[in-house]
N, C-alpha and C positions, 0 to 999 in steps of 0.2 A: 671364538669370537672375542672374549674378554681380553685375550693376549693381543689380538689385533688392535683393539681400542687403546690398550696401554701403550703399545708401540707407536700408535698414531699420536698420542699425547706427547711422547718423547720427541717425535719429529717436529710437532708444532712448537713445542718449547724451544727446540734448537733453532728453528727458523725465527721465532720471536726474539730470541737472544741475539741472533745475527743482525736483525733489523735494528736492535737497540744499541749494538756495540760494533759498528762497522770496523773499528780499528782493533778490536779484540781478536783473540784467537780461540779456537776450540781446542782445549787441552783435556788431558785425562790420564787414565792408567788402565792397564790390564793386569789382573792379579790372579795367581793360583796359590792356594793354601791348603794345608792339611792340619786338622786338629784331632788329637787322640781320644777326645771325648766330645760328645755333641750335646750341649745344653742350650736351652732356650728359656730365658727368664727364670733360670734356676732349675728347670725341669729337665731331667735326663731323658733325651729323646730315643735312647737305644736300650732302655731297661728291658731285660729278658730277651734281647736280640742275639743272633748268632754273629757277633762282631760288634766293634765299637768304632767311634770316630766318624769324621765327615770330611769330604773333599769339597772345597769351595772354588768356584771360578767366577770372577767379577769384572765387569766393565764399568768404570767410573768416568763420567763426563763433567767437566767444568764448562758451562755454557757462556763462552766469550767474555768472561770477567764480569758478568752481570750479577753474580751472587747465586744464580740458579745452578742447580746440579741435578744430575740424573744418574741412576745406576741400575744394572741388572745383575743379579747374583744367582748362580746355579748351585744348588746344594744337593750333594749326593751322599747320603749316609753309607758308610762302609759296612753294610749288614744286609742279610737277606730276610730279616724278620722285624720290620717296623709296620705298624698299622695292621693291615690284613695279611701280612706275611710276605709281601712281594717287594723286592728291591726297586722295581720299576715304580710301584705305587708310593714309595718313600721319597721319590725325587721331588724337589721343590724349586720354584722360581720366585725370587723376591724382586719386585719392581719398586723403586724408591725415587721420589722427587723431593728436592730440598731447596731451601733458600737460606743463605747465611750471610753474616756480616758482623760488624762490631760497632760499638758506640762508646761514648765517654773516653775516647782515645787519650792516652798520656795522663789519665787520671788514676787515682788509687782504685776507683771502682770501674775501671775499664772492663767492658763486658763483650765477650764473644757469644754470638747466638746462632742457633740453627733451628729452623722449623721444617717439618717434613711430613710425608705420607708414604706408607709402605703397604703394598698388596702382597700377601703370601698366597701363592698359587701352587696347588698340587695338580699337575697337568693330567694325571691318569686317574684322578678320583673326582667324584661329583662336587662341583663348587658349593652346592647348597649344604654339603655335609662338613667340609673341612677347610675351605678357604677363609682367610681372615684378613682384616685391614687394621691399620692403626694410624693415628695422628700422634706426632711427638714434637716436643719443644725442648731444647737443651741450652743451658746457660753456663758459662764458665768465666772465671775472674782471674786472668793471668797476672795482674799487678797487685792484688790485694794482700798478698803475703810476702814480706821482704825476704823470707828464707827460700822462696822459689816454689813453694807448694801451690798448686793450682786447684782450688775447689770447683765443683760443678754440681749442677742439679738438672735432672732430666725428668720430664713428665710425659707419660705415654697413656693414650686412650685406645683400647683395643675393642674390636667388635667382630661378630660373624659377618662374612661378606654378604651372605644371602640368608633368607629366613626359613629355609627348609629344616625339617626335624628328622633325624635318622631313626631307624627302627630299633636300634640297640645302642644307645649312647655308651661311650666309654670315657675314661678320664685322661687319656694320654693324647697329646697333640699328634696329628698325623693319622688319627683314627676318628670315626664319626663322633661329633660332640654336639650337644644340644645348646650349650651356651658357655662360651669362654670369655665373655665380655667383661671389661673392668678397667681399672686404672692401675698404673705402676709408677712408683716414685723411686728415683735412683739418686742417692747422694754419692758423689765421687770425689776422689782426690788423686792428683798426679804429681809426680816429681821427677825431673830429669837429673840423674846423678852421674857426674863425670867420673870415670875410672881410668887411671893412668896405667899404661903398660899391661893392658889386658891381654894383648897378643903381640908377638914380635912385629916390629915395623909399624905398630899402631900406637902412637903416643898417647892418644886419649879416645875413649869410647864412652858414649852416653847410654846409660841404662835407664829405661823408662819404667818407673815404679808406679803402680796403680792400685787403688783400693775402691771398692764400691759396696755400699749398703743399700739393700732393696726392700721397699715396703710394697707388698702386693695387695690390691683390693679385689681379689677374685678373678684375675685375668690369667689366661693360658690353659686352664683345665677346669673341669667340673669339680666343685667341692673345695677349691682353694680358699683358705680362710683369709680374712682381712688382718694382716699382721706383718711384722718384719719377717721376710721369707728367707733371706740368705745374704751372705757377703762373699765377695771374690777379691783375692789378692793376686797380683800379677807382676811379672817383670819381663821386659822384652828389650831388644836392641836392634839397631839397623846397621847393616854392613853394605857400604857402597861398593858395588861390583864393577862400576864403570858402565859406559854405554847405556845410561839411564836405567840400569837394573839395580834393585835393592833387595837384599835378602834379610828377612826378619824372623829370627827364632824367638820363642817365648815359652814361659812356663807359668801355670796358674793353679790356684787352689780355691775351691768353693766349699764353704761351710753352710749347711742348711740349718736354719733356725726354727722353722715353723713345721708343725706336726704333719699337716696335710701334704706338703711338698716332700717332706722326708718319707712319707708313706709311698708317694708316687715314685720316688727314687730308690725304693726298697732299702731305706734306712742307710743310704750311702752318702758320704761326702766324696767329692771328686777332685783329683789332681790330674792335670793334663798338660801335654806339651803341644806346641804348634810351630809350624814353619811356613813362611810365605815368601813368594817371589813376585816382585812388582816391576813392571815395565812402564815408565812414564813417557808420555808423548805430548 
């Protein structure tokens, strides 16, 4: 029922966008990606599992140039032991609606913004136990630093989708939880670094460098403390394959700073690789 409602919302927004922008076009992308580790707000989702990593399939829609966007992401952990031990029960669907734009164009304080809502659905588990929602707002300032560094700030408010209480709460997402509500603050920085002669016949390639420092106010798992939780460093690049196809490899490292999340992750920092293929239409 809830998935039908969410899909209906997507259709309504698409129709509204068409009515508001007759001259615009419905554009978007289809993406498939693999990550060798599966983290969610710093929490390792496959701790103790027989396998690691996650496969992602995503449909993104830009609704006729109105600033409205919608996406559906299918997450399939590459393990047979998440939550109550079933690979089927570990499957997730993420439904996201966004609105984005910019203001103060051509000024030093030019700001890009995105606001949105995400519903995290576990199709094969009771919604009252594991489904969650979040509202988020993200700001970035592409012109504020002459050197080309782009700072950003993201605020997330997370809460349980329904009010049911499980009989045996646990602390890892994907298993029954009593309350994982809270706020998350993310300070980020990005820089596009040109590299010459990275590959033969490729005069210049752009490396996307990123860094994020996260402050968690109890979101994502039971017992998470209010503290700086972790930081993530990453580098990725895009290869244009032609025919609207883009290949994006990347490598990332996460350092956990806070005791409760470090306990959830079995005292491990994480380094992982990713590779994604995107078709734009």
